[in-house]
C-alpha positions in Angstrom: -19.5 -25.6 -5.4 -18.6 -27.0 -2.0 -19.9 -25.2 0.9 -17.1 -23.4 3.0 -16.7 -23.6 6.8 -17.4 -19.9 8.3 -13.9 -19.7 9.6 -12.6 -20.0 6.2 -15.3 -17.0 4.9 -13.8 -15.2 7.9 -10.2 -15.5 6.7 -10.9 -14.6 3.2 -12.6 -11.4 4.3 -9.5 -10.8 6.4 -7.4 -11.5 3.7 -9.2 -9.0 1.0 -9.5 -6.4 3.6 -5.8 -6.4 4.4 -5.2 -6.3 0.3 -7.5 -3.5 0.4 -5.9 -1.2 3.1 -2.2 -1.8 1.7 -3.7 -0.5 -1.5 -5.5 2.5 0.0 -2.2 3.4 2.0 -0.1 3.2 -0.9 -2.9 5.2 -2.8 -2.9 7.7 -0.2 1.0 8.0 -0.2 1.2 8.6 -3.7 -1.6 11.1 -4.3 -1.0 13.1 -1.1 3.0 13.8 -1.5 3.4 15.6 -5.1 5.8 14.0 -7.2 8.2 16.5 -7.9 9.2 17.3 -4.1 9.4 13.2 -3.8 11.9 13.2 -6.3 13.6 16.5 -5.2 14.2 14.6 -1.9 15.4 11.6 -3.3 18.1 13.6 -5.7 19.4 15.5 -2.6 19.5 12.1 -0.5 21.6 10.5 -3.4 23.8 13.8 -3.8 24.9 14.1 -0.2 27.8 12.5 -0.3 29.1 14.1 -3.5 
C-alpha cells in the first residue's frame, strides 16, 4: 500500500468527520422528536387545504 501524503489523510479525516456529524444529527432528530407527534404534524400540514 503506497504511503499517502498528510494532506490526503487530513481530507479523509475531515470527510469521515462530516459523515459522522451528519449521522449524529439525523439520529438526534429522529430520537428527540417522538414519531407520533411528527406524523400528526405531517397529517395536519397535508390536510390544512381540505
